[in-house]
C-alpha positions, 0 to 999 in steps of 0.5 A, spaced: 702 755 688 696 752 685 699 745 687 701 747 695 694 750 696 691 743 693 696 739 697 694 743 704 686 742 702 688 735 701 691 734 708 686 738 712 680 733 709 685 727 710 685 730 717 678 731 718 675 725 715 678 720 721 674 724 726 668 724 722 668 717 720 670 715 728 663 719 730 659 716 725 662 709 728 658 711 735 653 716 732 648 711 729 640 708 730 642 703 735 648 705 737 649 703 745 652 710 746 646 714 742 640 717 745 633 718 740 630 724 740 623 726 738 619 732 737 612 734 736 612 741 734 605 741 730 602 737 736 605 742 741 603 749 737 598 748 732 598 754 727 604 757 731 609 752 730 616 754 728 621 751 723 626 746 725 632 748 723 640 749 724 639 754 728 634 750 733 639 744 732 644 749 735 640 751 740 639 743 742 646 741 742 648 748 746 642 746 751 645 738 752 652 742 753 649 746 758 646 740 762 653 736 761 657 742 764 652 742 770 652 735 771 659 733 770 663 740 771 667 739 765 668 744 759 663 741 754 661 745 748 656 744 742 662 740 738 662 735 744 654 733 742 653 729 735 647 729 732 645 723 726 640 719 723 636 726 722 628 725 720 623 730 717 618 728 722 624 732 727 627 725 730 634 724 731 640 721 735 645 724 739 651 722 742 656 726 747 664 725 747 668 727 752 671 734 751 678 732 753 677 726 748 673 728 742 673 720 739 671 718 746 663 717 747 660 718 754 656 712 758 649 713 756 648 714 764 652 720 765 648 723 759 642 721 762 643 724 769 645 731 765 638 730 761 634 729 767 638 735 772 636 740 766 629 737 763 625 743 765 630 747 761 629 743 755 622 744 755 622 752 757 627 753 751 623 750 746 616 751 748 615 744 749 613 738 754 615 732 756 610 729 751 612 733 745 620 733 747 621 726 748 628 723 750 626 716 748 629 711 754 630 717 759 623 717 763 621 724 764 622 727 772 616 730 775 617 737 777 619 739 783 613 741 788 612 748 789 614 751 796 608 755 800 611 762 802 609 760 809 611 754 812 607 749 813 607 748 821 605 756 821 600 754 817 597 749 822 599 753 828 594 759 825 589 754 824 589 751 831 589 758 834 583 761 830 579 755 832 581 756 840 580 763 839 573 761 836 571 756 841 573 761 847 569 766 844 563 761 844 564 759 851 564 767 853 557 768 849 554 762 852 556 763 859 554 771 859 547 769 855 546 763 861 548 768 866 542 773 863 537 768 863 538 766 870 538 772 873 531 774 869 529 767 872 530 769 879 528 776 878 521 773 876 521 768 881 522 773 887 516 777 884 511 771 884 513 770 891 512 777 893 505 777 890 503 771 893 505 773 901 501 780 899 495 776 897 495 774 904 495 780 907 489 785 908 490 792 911 497 790 913 494 784 917 494 777 915 487 774 915 489 768 919 490 773 925 483 775 925 481 768 926 484 762 927 482 755 925 478 752 931 474 758 930 476 763 936 474 770 936 480 774 936 478 779 943 482 785 940 477 786 934 471 782 936 469 785 943 465 781 948 457 781 946 456 780 954 461 786 956 457 790 952 451 788 955 453 789 962 455 796 960 
């Protein structure tokens, strides 16, 4: 009985050993299929930095598998994400293998595309950014520009319409003021002309009718002395 158990365990170990050995053949420092990751928890979080342990590593593998699924539409799992060359300063290499061929590593270009597609998900998952969660050799992508709630053309249209309304209002107010000024000026001119016309009248008769410029007497108001003498 014991011999059978030992034989079964030996067979399982022998079956698993080639797979582990094969993974080690393409997951190592300088491998053409491996990507290096460097994480700086203390620089990012200070006193609130958490400990990088097996749970965080599992989370990382799950996030990579998620990105590969989104990018390639294949059923990737954490067993397809292999981590090696770990250091205490939180740096390691990882390789992704094809889910249908576990011992076949994917090209780095496919992995880079997936990482860039879900880069923000990595940052949010570990409360880090592009500088404290580094995928060496994979340039960080810029965050997509936030779209305004109101389209740009509507904003421009509103600004233009506002300027037009302000301009029309200013023109109307200016025209009304000019009209009032002209009305007042015409009234003042009329009063001045009336004063001038009245200043030349005495007892309702123009003074120039009393005597003309040649020294002639007005017989209506200046009776002839000779006639009075004759009477």
